[in-house]
C-alpha positions in Angstrom: -12.2 -2.1 6.1 -9.1 -0.1 4.2 -6.7 -3.0 4.2 -9.0 -5.5 1.8 -9.8 -2.3 -0.1 -6.0 -1.8 -0.9 -5.3 -5.4 -1.8 -8.6 -5.5 -3.8 -7.1 -2.6 -5.5 -3.6 -4.8 -6.2 -5.0 -7.4 -6.5 -7.1 -6.7 -9.4 -3.9 -5.0 -11.4 -1.9 -8.1 -10.7 -5.0 -10.4 -12.7 -4.8 -7.4 -15.3 -1.2 -7.9 -15.9 -1.1 -11.3 -16.7 -1.9 -10.9 -20.0 1.3 -9.1 -20.8 4.7 -10.4 -22.2 6.7 -13.1 -20.3 9.3 -10.7 -20.7 9.9 -8.6 -17.5 11.9 -5.9 -16.2 12.6 -8.2 -13.4 14.8 -10.7 -15.1 16.9 -8.0 -16.4 17.5 -6.1 -13.3 16.7 -8.5 -10.3 19.9 -9.1 -8.4 20.2 -12.9 -7.9 21.2 -14.5 -5.0 20.8 -18.3 -5.4 17.2 -18.7 -7.0 16.2 -15.3 -4.9 15.0 -11.9 -6.9 15.8 -9.2 -5.7 13.8 -6.4 -6.5 15.5 -2.6 -6.5 13.5 0.3 -4.5 14.1 3.3 -5.2 13.5 6.1 -2.6 14.9 9.8 -2.4 14.2 9.8 2.1 16.4 8.2 4.6 16.4 4.9 5.9 14.8 6.0 9.1 12.0 7.4 6.8 8.1 5.9 8.0 8.3 4.9 4.4 11.3 3.4 4.5 10.3 0.7 7.2 7.2 0.1 5.4 9.3 -0.8 2.3 11.3 -3.2 5.0 8.3 -4.5 6.3 7.4 -5.4 2.6 10.7 -7.4 2.2 10.8 -9.2 5.6 7.2 -10.7 4.6 8.1 -11.1 0.8 11.0 -13.3 1.3 9.7 -15.0 4.4 6.3 -16.3 3.0 7.8 -16.5 -0.6 10.9 -18.9 1.1 13.3 -16.8 -0.3 12.0 -16.4 -3.5 11.8 -12.9 -3.8 13.3 -9.8 -1.8 13.4 -6.3 -1.8 16.3 -4.2 -1.1 15.7 -0.3 -0.9 18.3 2.0 -2.4 17.5 5.3 0.0 18.7 9.2 -0.3 18.2 9.5 -3.7 21.1 6.7 -4.6 19.4 5.9 -7.1 18.6 9.2 -8.8 15.8 12.2 -8.6 11.9 11.0 -8.1 11.4 12.1 -11.8 14.6 9.8 -13.3 13.5 6.6 -11.2 10.3 6.9 -12.6 11.4 6.6 -15.5 13.7 3.5 -14.5 10.9 1.8 -13.5 9.7 2.1 -16.5 12.3 0.5 -18.6 12.6 -1.6 -15.7 16.2 -1.0 -14.6 14.5 -0.4 -10.9 11.1 -2.8 -10.5 9.8 -0.2 -7.9 10.0 3.4 -6.5 8.3 5.9 -4.2 7.1 8.6 -5.4 5.3 12.2 -4.6 1.5 11.6 -6.1 1.8 14.9 -8.3 4.8 13.6 -10.4 2.0 11.3 -12.3 0.4 14.4 -13.5 3.5 14.4 -15.8 2.2 10.9 -17.5 -1.8 11.8 -16.8 -3.1 14.9 -15.4 -6.1 13.8 -14.4 -3.8 12.8 -11.5 -4.1 16.8 -10.3 -7.6 16.0 -8.4 -6.2 13.6 -5.6 -2.5 16.5 -5.0 -5.1 19.7 -4.5 -4.4 22.1 -1.5 -6.8 21.3 1.2 -8.7 18.0 0.1 -8.3 16.1 2.7 -10.0 16.7 6.2 -7.2 14.2 7.9 -5.0 11.7 7.1 -7.3 8.8 7.8 -9.4 10.5 5.1 -6.4 11.0 2.3 -6.3 6.8 2.9 -9.6 5.4 3.1 -10.0 7.0 -0.1 -6.6 7.0 -2.0 -6.3 3.1 -1.5 -10.1 3.1 -2.4 -10.6 1.1 -5.9 -13.9 2.4 -6.0 -12.7 6.0 -6.0 -9.0 5.9 -7.6 -9.1 2.3 -9.3 -9.3 3.6 -12.8 -7.0 6.6 -12.2 -4.1 4.1 -11.1 -4.8 1.7 -14.0 -4.3 4.4 -16.3 -1.0 4.1 -16.3 -0.3 0.7 -17.1 0.2 1.3 -20.6 3.0 3.5 -19.8 4.8 0.8 -17.2 3.8 2.3 -14.4 1.5 0.5 -11.9 0.4 2.3 -8.4 0.4 -0.6 -5.8 -0.7 2.0 -2.6 -0.4 5.4 -2.1 1.2 6.5 1.1 0.6 9.8 3.4 3.3 12.0 2.6 2.6 14.0 6.2 0.9 17.8 6.1 3.5 20.2 4.0 3.7 23.9 5.7 5.8 26.5 4.1 9.4 27.1 5.4 11.3 30.1 4.8 14.4 32.7 5.2 13.2 36.0 6.1 10.9 35.5 9.0 7.6 33.6 10.0 4.7 33.4 7.1 1.2 34.3 8.4 -0.7 35.4 5.4 -0.5 34.9 1.5 1.0 38.8 1.2 4.2 37.5 3.5 5.4 35.2 0.7 4.8 37.8 -2.1 8.1 37.6 -4.3 9.8 34.7 -2.4 10.9 32.0 -4.4 9.8 28.7 -2.9 10.7 25.0 -3.4 7.6 23.0 -4.8 7.7 19.1 -6.2 7.6 19.5 -9.9 4.3 19.8 -10.8 1.8 22.6 -12.6 -0.7 21.8 -9.9 2.2 22.7 -7.3 3.4 25.6 -9.3 0.2 27.2 -9.6 -1.1 26.3 -6.2 2.4 28.2 -4.3 1.4 31.8 -7.2 -1.8 31.6 -5.5 -0.6 31.3 -2.2 1.1 34.6 -3.1 5.1 33.0 -3.6 7.2 31.7 -6.9 6.6 28.1 -7.2 10.3 26.7 -7.8 10.5 23.1 -9.1 13.4 21.0 -8.1 14.8 18.2 -7.1 15.0 17.2 -3.3 18.7 16.8 -3.2 19.3 20.4 -4.6 16.9 22.3 -2.1 19.6 22.5 0.9 22.2 24.6 -1.4 19.7 26.0 -3.1 18.2 28.2 0.1 21.6 28.0 1.8 23.0 30.2 -1.5 19.9 32.6 -1.9 18.6 30.9 -4.9 15.4 29.6 -2.9 13.8 31.3 -0.1 12.3 28.3 1.3 10.8 25.5 0.2 7.6 23.5 1.7 7.1 20.0 3.3 6.3 18.0 6.4 8.1 18.4 9.7 9.8 14.7 9.1 11.3 16.2 5.9 12.3 19.3 7.2 14.2 17.7 10.2 15.5 14.9 8.5 17.2 17.1 4.9 18.6 19.8 8.0 16.6 22.8 6.3 16.0 24.2 10.0 19.6 24.9 9.5 19.0 27.7 6.9 15.3 28.1 6.6 14.7 28.4 10.6 11.2 29.8 10.0 8.2 27.0 9.4 4.6 28.3 9.4 1.8 25.8 9.3 -0.2 27.1 6.2 -1.2 23.4 6.3 -1.9 23.9 2.5 -1.2 20.4 1.3 -1.5 16.6 2.3 0.1 15.4 -1.2 0.9 11.0 -1.5 3.4 9.6 -2.0 2.7 6.4 -4.5 4.9 3.1 -4.9 5.1 2.1 -8.0 6.0 -0.6 -9.8 6.5 -1.8 -13.1 3.7 -3.7 -14.2 5.0 -6.5 -15.9 7.4 -7.5 -12.4 4.0 -8.2 -10.9 3.2 -10.3 -14.5 6.3 -12.4 -13.8 5.5 -13.5 -10.5 3.4 -16.5 -9.7 0.1 -16.3 -8.2 1.0 -17.0 -4.7 4.3 -14.8 -4.2 2.3 -11.9 -6.1 -0.6 -12.1 -2.8 2.1 -12.3 -0.6 3.5 -9.0 -2.4 0.2 -7.3 -2.7 -1.2 -8.3 1.0 2.0 -6.7 2.7 1.7 -3.5 0.9 -1.8 -3.3 1.7 -0.5 -3.6 5.8 2.3 -1.4 5.1 -0.5 1.7 4.4 -1.2 1.7 8.4 2.0 1.0 9.6 3.2 4.0 7.7 0.7 5.7 8.6 0.8 5.1 12.4 4.9 5.7 11.8 4.7 8.9 10.2 2.0 10.7 12.9 4.8 9.4 15.8 7.4 10.7 14.3 6.4 14.4 13.6 6.6 15.5 17.3 10.3 14.0 17.6 11.0 15.9 14.4 10.0 18.9 15.6 12.1 18.8 18.8 15.0 18.5 16.7 14.3 21.0 14.7 13.9 22.7 17.4 16.9 22.0 19.1 18.5 23.3 15.6 17.2 27.2 16.1 13.9 26.7 13.6 11.1 28.7 15.4 7.4 27.4 14.5 4.3 29.8 14.2 0.8 29.2 13.3 -0.2 30.7 9.8 -3.8 32.2 9.1 -5.2 29.0 7.5 -8.4 30.3 6.2 -6.6 33.1 4.2 -4.7 30.5 2.1 -7.6 28.1 2.1 -9.5 30.9 0.6 -6.6 31.5 -1.9 -6.0 28.5 -3.6 -9.6 27.5 -4.0 -9.7 28.4 -7.4 -7.5 25.7 -8.0 -10.0 23.1 -7.3 -12.4 24.6 -10.2 -9.0 24.7 -12.0 -8.3 21.5 -12.0 -11.7 19.6 -12.6 -12.0 19.6 -16.2 -13.0 16.3 -16.9 -15.7 13.5 -15.9 -12.9 11.5 -14.5 -11.5 14.5 -12.0 -15.2 16.0 -11.1 -16.5 12.1 -10.5 -13.2 11.4 -8.5 -13.7 15.0 -6.4 -17.1 14.4 -5.5 -16.2 10.6 -4.0 -13.6 12.6 -2.0 -16.2 14.9 -0.7 -18.5 12.4 0.0 -16.1 10.0 2.0 -15.3 13.1 4.7 
């Protein structure tokens, strides 16, 4: 059911893009090997990350099922720049695709705040069901097309928790005055303020040094990122606030879709749809391994008073539901619980 909805969402977008000009970013930015057009995919995590593996799966299917006409090349570890920079690259056409944090899209359409609210989803399955349902988010996603950004799909980005250098966090009072890295959006900055801390936007690649030098007191992210980026070495207290299940989005320049022949475009959309399930399964499998790795590096995991944090941030829901669009999406997400 969920996979079919993702197919419908992307297929509808593909049809819509056929009206765009024939000049595509892929003509200029694809690296050609014979007749193969290779689309660059920017990513800020390593090649072992579940989302990187999802891209690899898409690329294999695309190359095989188009007879080598199209392929993908992943550039992990911020090789092409931080997420905000790669969005601009997708817009300009110098990069065809990127995986970016969902809250960054708020900078282009504030209505995206509705899908990035704390304590919004009851489970990862609930999140993926609603965020890949065209009846719920189709109009929101298509609102980006005229900005040269199209959302192909949303991926599960884990459950985000707080980690610090100063000791366990169990209540909002424990975060008072602490500078905590958040992804760059007004919603995330406000969320951390309500949680008791000082939200400090920063590119992921700068966080380790910032914590190590004392510029930051900590950050908030899922166990995979905490472990993979070795943040356990410098911020050894990981507290299960469970405050946010922010999606990551796979975006593409819509002109790339327009220039693909119909059959190849369907191969891509089908492969993306299937990758949503793959990524979710891999992510859930990876959490325990990441936790064990972090513990081996000296990290200490503790539970927090989730209800205290939930109560503290609930005003943010009302603050961000300012339009008919956001209210309608919010109600549909709630109804899908």
